[in-house]
C-alpha positions as CSV (number, residue, x, y, z in Angstrom):
1,X,-15.4,34.4,-4.6
2,X,-18.7,32.6,-4.6
3,X,-20.0,29.1,-5.1
4,X,-22.1,27.9,-8.0
5,X,-25.6,26.6,-7.0
6,X,-24.7,23.0,-8.0
7,X,-21.6,23.2,-5.7
8,X,-23.7,24.4,-2.8
9,X,-26.1,21.5,-3.4
10,X,-23.4,18.9,-3.7
11,X,-21.7,20.2,-0.5
12,X,-25.0,20.0,1.3
13,X,-25.6,16.5,0.2
14,X,-22.1,15.5,1.2
15,X,-22.5,17.2,4.6
16,X,-25.7,15.4,5.3
17,X,-24.2,12.1,4.1
18,X,-21.3,12.4,6.5
19,X,-23.7,13.2,9.4
20,X,-25.4,9.8,8.8
21,X,-22.2,8.2,9.9
22,X,-22.6,9.3,13.5
23,X,-24.2,6.2,14.9
24,X,-27.0,6.5,17.4
25,X,-26.8,10.3,17.3
26,X,-27.6,10.4,13.6
27,X,-31.4,10.7,14.0
28,X,-31.1,13.8,16.3
29,X,-28.6,15.3,13.9
30,X,-30.9,14.6,11.0
31,X,-33.7,16.3,12.7
32,X,-31.5,19.4,13.3
33,X,-30.5,19.5,9.7
34,X,-34.1,19.0,8.5
35,X,-35.1,22.1,10.5
36,X,-32.2,24.3,9.8
37,X,-32.0,23.1,6.2
38,X,-31.6,26.0,3.7
39,X,-30.5,28.3,6.5
40,X,-27.4,26.1,7.2
41,X,-26.9,25.1,3.6
42,X,-26.6,28.8,2.5
43,X,-24.9,30.2,5.7
44,X,-21.6,32.1,5.1
45,X,-18.5,31.3,7.2
46,X,-17.7,34.9,7.9
47,X,-19.0,38.4,7.3
48,X,-16.2,40.2,5.4
49,X,-14.6,39.4,2.1
50,X,-11.1,39.7,3.6
51,X,-12.0,36.9,6.0
52,X,-12.8,33.4,4.7
53,X,-15.8,32.0,2.8
54,X,-18.0,35.1,3.2
55,X,-20.5,33.9,0.7
56,X,-23.7,31.7,0.6
57,X,-22.7,28.1,1.3
58,X,-19.4,29.2,2.8
59,X,-19.9,27.5,6.2
60,X,-20.7,24.1,4.9
61,X,-17.9,24.3,2.3
62,X,-15.5,25.3,5.1
63,X,-16.7,22.7,7.5
64,X,-16.2,19.9,5.0
65,X,-12.6,21.2,4.4
66,X,-12.0,21.1,8.2
67,X,-13.2,17.5,8.3
68,X,-10.9,16.6,5.3
69,X,-7.9,18.2,7.1
70,X,-8.8,16.5,10.4
71,X,-8.9,13.0,8.7
72,X,-5.5,13.7,7.2
73,X,-4.1,14.7,10.6
74,X,-5.6,11.7,12.3
75,X,-4.2,9.3,9.7
76,X,-0.8,11.0,9.5
77,X,-0.2,11.1,13.2
78,X,-1.9,7.8,14.0
79,X,-4.1,9.3,16.6
80,X,-6.9,6.7,16.2
81,X,-9.7,9.2,16.9
82,X,-13.3,7.9,16.6
83,X,-14.7,8.7,13.2
84,X,-18.0,9.9,14.8
85,X,-16.2,12.3,17.0
86,X,-14.2,13.7,14.0
87,X,-17.4,14.2,12.0
88,X,-19.1,16.0,14.9
89,X,-16.2,18.1,16.0
90,X,-15.3,19.2,12.4
91,X,-18.7,19.7,10.8
92,X,-20.3,21.4,13.8
93,X,-17.3,23.4,15.1
94,X,-18.9,26.6,13.9
95,X,-22.5,25.7,13.5
96,X,-23.4,28.6,15.8
97,X,-22.9,30.9,12.8
98,X,-26.2,29.8,11.5
99,X,-27.9,31.5,14.4
100,X,-30.7,30.1,16.6
101,X,-33.0,27.1,16.2
102,X,-35.9,27.3,13.8
103,X,-36.7,27.7,10.1
104,X,-37.2,31.4,9.8
105,X,-34.5,33.7,8.5
106,X,-35.2,36.1,11.5
107,X,-33.2,33.6,13.5
108,X,-30.1,34.0,11.4
109,X,-26.8,35.2,12.9
110,X,-25.5,36.7,9.7
111,X,-27.8,39.0,7.7
112,X,-26.9,40.8,4.4
113,X,-25.3,44.2,4.8
114,X,-27.7,46.8,3.4
115,X,-25.2,49.7,3.7
116,X,-23.7,49.9,0.2
117,X,-20.8,52.0,1.4
118,X,-19.8,49.3,4.0
119,X,-20.1,46.6,1.4
120,X,-18.0,48.5,-1.2
121,X,-15.4,50.1,1.1
122,X,-15.2,47.7,4.0
123,X,-16.0,44.4,2.2
124,X,-18.8,43.7,4.7
125,X,-21.0,41.3,2.8
126,X,-22.9,40.5,6.0
127,X,-23.6,42.1,9.4
128,X,-24.8,40.6,12.6
129,X,-28.5,40.2,13.6
130,X,-29.0,42.3,16.7
131,X,-32.6,41.0,17.1
132,X,-31.3,37.6,18.4
133,X,-29.8,37.1,21.9
134,X,-26.0,37.7,22.1
135,X,-23.8,34.6,22.4
136,X,-20.3,33.9,21.2
137,X,-20.3,31.6,18.2
138,X,-18.8,28.7,20.2
139,X,-21.4,29.1,22.9
140,X,-24.2,29.2,20.3
141,X,-22.7,26.1,18.7
142,X,-22.9,24.0,21.8
143,X,-26.3,25.5,22.6
144,X,-27.6,24.4,19.2
145,X,-26.3,20.8,19.8
146,X,-28.0,20.8,23.2
147,X,-31.2,22.2,21.9
148,X,-31.6,19.4,19.3
149,X,-30.7,16.7,21.9
150,X,-27.3,15.8,20.4
151,X,-25.2,14.3,23.2
152,X,-21.6,15.3,23.1
153,X,-18.6,13.6,24.7
154,X,-16.3,15.9,26.8
155,X,-13.8,16.0,24.0
156,X,-16.4,16.8,21.4
157,X,-17.9,19.6,23.5
158,X,-14.4,21.0,24.0
159,X,-13.5,20.7,20.3
160,X,-16.5,22.9,19.4
161,X,-16.1,25.2,22.4
162,X,-12.4,25.8,21.9
163,X,-12.1,25.8,18.1
164,X,-11.0,29.4,18.0
165,X,-7.7,28.3,19.5
166,X,-5.6,29.7,22.4
167,X,-5.1,33.1,20.9
168,X,-8.6,33.7,22.2
169,X,-8.2,34.8,25.8
170,X,-10.9,32.7,27.5
171,X,-9.4,29.5,25.9
172,X,-5.9,30.0,27.3
173,X,-6.6,28.1,30.5
174,X,-7.0,25.0,28.4
175,X,-3.6,25.2,26.7
176,X,-1.6,22.0,27.0
177,X,-4.5,20.3,28.8
178,X,-6.5,19.2,25.8
179,X,-6.9,15.9,23.9
180,X,-6.0,15.1,20.3
181,X,-9.6,15.8,19.0
182,X,-9.6,19.3,20.3
183,X,-6.1,20.0,19.0
184,X,-6.9,18.4,15.7
185,X,-10.1,20.4,15.1
186,X,-8.2,23.6,16.0
187,X,-5.4,22.8,13.6
188,X,-7.7,21.6,10.8
189,X,-9.8,24.7,11.1
190,X,-6.7,27.0,11.0
191,X,-5.4,25.2,7.9
192,X,-8.8,25.5,6.2
193,X,-9.1,29.1,7.1
194,X,-5.7,29.9,5.7
195,X,-6.5,28.1,2.5
196,X,-9.8,30.1,2.1
197,X,-8.6,33.5,3.3
198,X,-8.1,36.2,0.7
199,X,-4.6,36.7,2.1
200,X,-3.7,33.0,2.0
201,X,-0.9,31.6,4.1
202,X,1.6,34.5,4.0
203,X,1.0,38.1,5.0
204,X,1.2,40.6,2.2
205,X,4.5,42.4,1.8
């Protein structure tokens, strides 16, 4: 799967428009988006075709879907979560996948896979940039927010940090100790990933 250029452009405009609804933090977020710009707009959400949204524009497309799912969960369960927190938690839950701060592509986390065999046989559209410092994606995500001076509440920080859920070993200590925003982002992310995954909701027989 891939996205048409006009869809990528429309998604990016929608992403930026939602970020304007973050109150006093909007200027700092705008500055981050201005610098990352095309790098973020074209960033994939994963590296392999068997995973989800492994194509240009995949991360923004996925993040918008996470926000949509989170808004539905918040409304359906009557959580009353702050809109700013939902926007920040959902749209930036995986922003670390863009890589490190700056405009240059040398700072990207995902880089195109040049080994044709790995592309054809393993479905690896991208590989990881070994030239940048190692961080997990959640750590890089909260680092980026800090770098650009975007202040996070405790729940927002945890929503980004723990978005991979409790199947991830370091997150297990937080199980049953989190607030609705954290649980909501995790759930909205899981639903979106299942929707986008090549395998869909059910395992193949």
